[in-house]
C-alpha positions as CSV (number, residue, x, y, z in Angstrom):
1,M,1.3,59.7,17.0
2,A,4.4,57.5,17.3
3,H,6.4,56.6,14.2
4,P,5.8,52.9,13.1
5,D,9.5,52.1,13.3
6,T,9.7,53.6,16.8
7,T,6.7,51.5,17.9
8,K,8.3,48.3,16.5
9,A,11.6,49.0,18.2
10,L,9.8,49.5,21.5
11,R,7.9,46.2,21.1
12,I,11.1,44.3,20.2
13,T,12.8,45.8,23.3
14,K,9.8,44.8,25.4
15,L,9.9,41.3,23.8
16,L,13.6,40.9,24.5
17,D,13.0,41.9,28.1
18,L,10.2,39.3,28.5
19,L,12.4,36.6,27.0
20,N,15.2,37.7,29.2
21,K,13.1,37.3,32.3
22,K,11.4,34.0,31.3
23,S,14.4,32.2,29.8
24,P,15.9,31.1,33.2
25,Y,12.6,29.4,34.0
26,G,12.1,27.5,30.7
27,G,10.8,30.2,28.4
28,V,7.5,31.9,27.3
29,S,4.7,30.9,25.0
30,I,3.6,32.7,21.8
31,K,0.3,33.4,23.4
32,E,1.9,35.1,26.4
33,M,4.2,37.2,24.2
34,A,1.2,38.3,22.0
35,E,-0.8,39.3,25.0
36,A,2.1,41.2,26.6
37,L,2.8,43.2,23.5
38,E,-0.9,43.4,22.4
39,V,-0.1,42.2,18.9
40,S,-0.9,39.1,16.8
41,T,1.0,35.9,17.0
42,R,2.1,36.5,13.4
43,S,3.8,39.7,14.5
44,I,5.5,37.9,17.4
45,H,7.0,35.4,14.9
46,R,8.3,38.4,12.8
47,Y,9.8,40.0,15.9
48,L,11.5,36.7,16.9
49,D,13.0,36.5,13.5
50,H,14.3,40.0,13.8
51,I,15.8,39.3,17.2
52,E,17.5,36.1,16.0
53,Y,18.7,37.0,12.5
54,D,19.2,40.8,12.7
55,L,20.2,41.2,16.3
56,N,22.1,37.9,16.3
57,K,20.5,36.6,19.5
58,P,19.8,32.8,19.1
59,I,16.4,31.7,20.2
60,V,15.4,28.2,21.2
61,R,12.1,27.4,19.4
62,P,9.7,24.5,19.9
63,E,9.0,24.3,16.2
64,R,12.6,23.2,15.7
65,N,12.2,20.6,18.5
66,T,15.0,22.4,20.4
67,S,13.0,23.6,23.4
68,R,13.2,21.8,26.7
69,K,9.6,22.6,27.5
70,E,6.9,22.1,24.9
71,G,5.6,25.3,23.3
72,L,8.1,27.7,25.1
73,Y,10.6,30.1,23.5
74,R,13.7,31.2,25.3
75,L,17.0,32.9,24.6
76,D,19.7,30.3,23.8
77,E,22.4,32.1,25.8
78,G,23.4,35.4,27.3
79,Y,20.2,36.2,29.2
80,L,20.5,38.6,32.1
81,P,18.8,38.0,35.4
82,S,16.4,40.5,36.8
83,I,18.7,43.0,38.6
84,S,17.7,46.3,40.3
85,P,19.7,49.5,39.5
86,E,21.3,49.4,42.9
87,K,22.5,45.8,42.5
88,A,23.6,46.5,38.9
89,L,25.9,49.3,40.3
90,V,27.4,46.9,42.8
91,I,28.3,44.5,40.0
92,F,29.7,47.4,38.0
93,L,31.9,48.6,40.9
94,S,33.1,45.0,41.4
95,L,34.3,44.9,37.8
96,L,36.0,48.3,38.3
97,Q,37.8,46.8,41.3
98,Q,39.6,44.2,39.0
99,K,41.4,46.9,37.1
100,G,45.1,45.9,36.8
101,S,44.4,42.3,37.9
102,A,44.7,38.9,36.1
103,L,41.0,39.3,35.3
104,A,41.4,42.8,33.7
105,G,41.6,41.4,30.1
106,H,38.0,40.3,30.3
107,T,36.4,42.7,32.9
108,N,36.8,45.6,30.5
109,E,34.7,43.8,27.9
110,L,32.2,42.8,30.6
111,K,32.0,46.3,32.0
112,D,31.2,47.7,28.5
113,A,28.6,45.0,27.9
114,L,27.0,45.6,31.3
115,V,26.8,49.4,30.6
116,S,25.3,49.0,27.1
117,T,23.0,46.0,27.8
118,L,21.9,46.7,31.4
119,F,22.2,50.4,32.2
120,K,21.4,51.8,28.8
121,Y,18.9,49.1,27.7
122,K,16.9,48.5,30.9
123,Y,17.3,51.7,32.9
124,N,17.2,55.4,32.3
125,P,20.9,56.5,31.9
126,H,20.1,59.7,33.7
127,T,19.2,57.8,36.9
128,L,22.4,55.7,36.6
129,P,25.2,58.0,35.4
130,V,27.8,55.3,35.5
131,E,30.3,57.3,33.4
132,K,30.3,60.1,35.9
133,L,30.4,57.6,38.8
134,Q,33.7,56.2,37.6
135,E,35.3,59.7,38.0
136,R,34.3,59.6,41.7
137,I,35.6,56.1,42.5
138,H,39.3,55.5,43.2
139,F,40.9,52.2,44.1
140,V,44.2,52.1,45.9
141,D,45.7,48.6,45.3
142,E,48.6,46.8,43.6
143,Q,48.3,46.5,39.9
144,L,50.0,44.3,37.4
145,T,52.4,46.0,34.9
146,D,51.0,43.8,32.1
147,P,47.5,42.7,33.0
148,A,46.6,41.7,29.4
149,R,49.3,39.1,29.2
150,V,48.6,37.7,32.6
151,S,44.9,37.6,31.8
152,E,45.6,35.6,28.7
153,I,47.6,33.0,30.7
154,F,44.9,33.0,33.4
155,S,42.2,32.2,30.8
156,K,44.3,29.2,29.5
157,L,44.8,27.9,33.0
158,V,41.0,28.1,33.7
159,Q,40.3,26.2,30.5
160,S,42.9,23.5,31.5
161,L,41.2,23.2,34.9
162,Q,37.9,22.6,33.2
163,D,39.3,20.1,30.7
164,C,41.6,18.4,33.3
165,C,44.5,18.5,30.9
166,R,48.2,18.9,31.7
167,V,50.0,22.1,30.9
168,K,53.6,23.1,30.3
169,L,54.7,26.2,32.3
170,W,57.6,28.5,31.9
171,Y,57.9,29.9,35.5
172,Y,60.1,32.6,36.9
173,V,61.6,31.5,40.2
174,A,62.4,34.7,42.2
175,H,65.1,33.3,44.5
176,S,67.2,31.9,41.6
177,R,66.1,34.6,39.2
178,Q,65.7,32.0,36.4
179,D,62.9,30.7,34.2
180,T,62.2,27.0,34.7
181,E,60.1,24.6,32.7
182,R,57.5,22.5,34.4
183,V,54.7,20.1,33.3
184,V,51.9,20.3,35.8
185,E,48.4,18.9,36.5
186,P,46.2,21.9,37.5
187,Y,44.1,21.1,40.6
188,G,42.8,24.6,41.3
189,L,43.3,28.4,41.6
190,I,43.8,30.4,44.8
191,C,43.2,34.1,45.1
192,K,44.9,36.2,47.8
193,R,44.6,40.0,47.8
194,H,43.8,40.1,44.1
195,N,46.8,37.9,43.3
196,W,46.1,34.5,41.7
197,Y,48.1,31.3,42.4
198,L,47.9,27.9,40.6
199,F,47.7,24.9,42.8
200,A,49.0,22.0,40.8
201,Y,50.8,18.6,40.9
202,C,54.3,19.1,39.4
203,L,55.5,16.1,37.5
204,K,59.2,17.3,37.8
205,R,59.0,17.4,41.6
206,A,56.4,14.6,42.0
207,A,54.6,16.8,44.5
208,I,52.1,19.6,44.9
209,R,53.4,23.0,44.1
210,V,51.9,26.5,44.1
211,F,52.7,28.9,41.3
212,R,52.0,32.6,41.3
213,V,50.2,33.3,38.0
214,D,51.8,36.6,37.2
215,Q,55.2,34.8,37.4
216,I,54.2,32.3,34.7
217,T,55.9,33.7,31.6
218,D,54.2,31.3,29.1
219,I,51.9,28.3,29.0
220,F,51.3,25.5,26.6
221,P,48.2,23.2,27.3
222,Y,48.6,19.6,26.4
223,T,45.0,19.2,25.4
224,S,45.4,15.5,24.6
225,E,47.0,14.6,27.9
226,R,44.2,14.3,30.5
227,F,44.5,13.5,34.2
228,E,42.2,12.7,37.1
229,I,42.1,14.6,40.3
230,P,42.6,12.3,43.3
231,A,39.4,10.9,44.6
232,G,38.0,13.0,47.5
233,F,40.4,15.9,46.9
234,S,38.9,19.3,47.9
235,L,40.9,22.5,47.5
236,Q,38.8,24.2,50.2
237,K,39.5,21.5,52.7
238,H,43.2,21.3,51.8
239,M,43.6,25.1,52.2
240,G,41.1,25.5,55.1
241,Q,43.7,25.8,57.9
242,S,46.4,27.5,55.9
243,W,47.3,31.1,56.9
244,G,48.0,32.0,53.2
245,I,48.6,29.9,50.1
246,I,50.9,27.3,51.6
247,N,49.9,24.2,53.5
248,D,53.0,22.7,55.0
249,G,50.9,20.3,57.2
250,E,52.3,21.7,60.4
251,I,49.4,23.2,62.4
252,C,50.6,25.6,65.0
253,R,48.9,27.6,67.8
254,V,49.7,31.3,67.6
255,R,48.9,33.9,70.2
256,L,49.2,37.6,69.4
257,K,48.7,40.7,71.5
258,F,47.4,43.8,69.7
259,S,47.7,47.3,71.1
260,P,44.7,49.5,72.0
261,Q,45.2,51.6,68.8
262,V,44.4,48.7,66.5
263,A,42.3,46.4,68.7
264,P,38.9,47.7,67.4
265,R,40.0,46.9,63.8
266,V,41.3,43.4,64.8
267,K,37.9,42.6,66.4
268,R,36.0,43.6,63.3
269,L,37.9,41.5,60.8
270,I,38.4,37.7,60.3
271,Y,42.0,37.0,59.3
272,H,41.7,33.2,59.8
273,P,38.6,31.0,60.4
274,S,40.1,29.6,63.6
275,Q,40.9,33.0,65.3
276,K,39.5,33.8,68.7
277,I,39.7,36.8,70.9
278,E,40.9,35.2,74.2
279,E,41.2,38.3,76.3
280,E,40.4,42.0,76.3
281,S,42.5,44.0,78.8
282,A,41.4,47.1,80.7
283,D,43.8,49.3,78.6
284,G,42.0,48.2,75.4
285,S,44.5,45.7,74.1
286,V,43.4,42.3,72.9
287,I,44.9,38.8,72.7
288,M,44.0,36.8,69.7
289,S,44.7,33.1,69.2
290,L,44.5,30.9,66.1
291,E,45.6,27.5,64.8
292,A,47.0,27.5,61.3
293,C,49.7,26.0,59.1
294,G,52.1,27.8,56.7
295,I,53.1,30.2,59.5
296,D,56.1,31.5,57.6
297,E,53.7,33.5,55.4
298,M,52.4,35.2,58.5
299,K,55.7,37.0,59.2
300,T,55.3,39.6,56.4
301,W,51.7,40.3,57.7
302,L,53.0,40.8,61.2
303,V,55.7,43.2,60.0
304,Q,52.9,45.4,58.6
305,W,51.5,46.0,62.1
306,G,54.9,47.4,63.3
307,D,54.9,47.9,67.1
308,T,51.2,47.5,67.5
309,V,51.4,43.7,67.7
310,E,53.5,41.3,69.9
311,V,53.9,37.6,69.2
312,L,53.3,35.7,72.5
313,E,53.5,32.2,71.2
314,P,55.1,30.1,69.7
315,G,58.6,30.9,71.0
316,W,60.2,30.2,67.6
317,L,58.0,32.7,65.8
318,R,58.7,35.3,68.5
319,N,62.4,34.8,68.0
320,D,62.1,35.0,64.2
321,M,60.3,38.3,64.5
322,Y,63.0,39.6,66.9
323,E,65.7,38.6,64.4
324,M,63.9,40.2,61.6
325,A,63.5,43.5,63.6
326,R,67.2,43.4,64.4
327,R,68.2,43.0,60.8
328,V,65.9,45.9,59.8
329,L,67.5,48.0,62.5
330,E,71.0,47.1,61.2
331,L,69.9,48.2,57.8
332,Y,69.0,51.7,59.0
333,K,71.9,52.2,61.4
334,V,73.8,55.4,60.6
């Protein structure tokens, strides 16, 4: 025979699970809860009190006139959608991938909450050995030297975006190796290969500027100074034709020839929404074309391909890559 305390705990767990499933759809009635747990409505009220006051999980109740739908109870916040173990693992791995990024300060807390609330609460920990799984997953990627500090600045920027308030930045400029002070109006955030950039209107320059978040050394939000984003502005449309994070407004047609060694990879990946495979040669090489702006950013990407890519057009980019290769050669000359 089960111990009374154990039976109560199981019923409360079952009730929490029911509330969790029904909350996104408005809630669940007392009658439904009583039938699901096979107890009296009086017991349900006691369990709800325990969930709310002992487990500190606020519940929206119709008797308080706080329920959106008459007669329905729901969790006030923090409910989890119904997720299969397989999908839960995908979420968990996505959080692991953010280690060392600007999101790291919060993902560690979320990861712990996911493990304790989802894996250990909803599923058998033996069927989802997440602790052992971590030992068999390794990410090779750039990491910030101080992710906690960058994460704190990132959070303040997100809040400033939501509130549409100006912020004062202390920003390290690499080419001058100096910290500068700027007051900006944040329009949005851009993520490129796990690096975050602030897209903002700079009052000092009276123009749009892009700031790499991990180069912001400090931030002070002016919570009382609000601004309005220009009517019709869309960050997605503005950045749509950019190769990277810069939109210089000069759309350029680029043609690249990739060698047979890398052609299969090139055909499998989308590097820019405008790219097209124009030609596939008998030797296995391919010619790709695209139309983009901010082409200067493309140069470092092209260097990574070494001798497996050749710039066919435009002529100025071909010359720039030639000059870059010549300087590299000079650097390594004996």
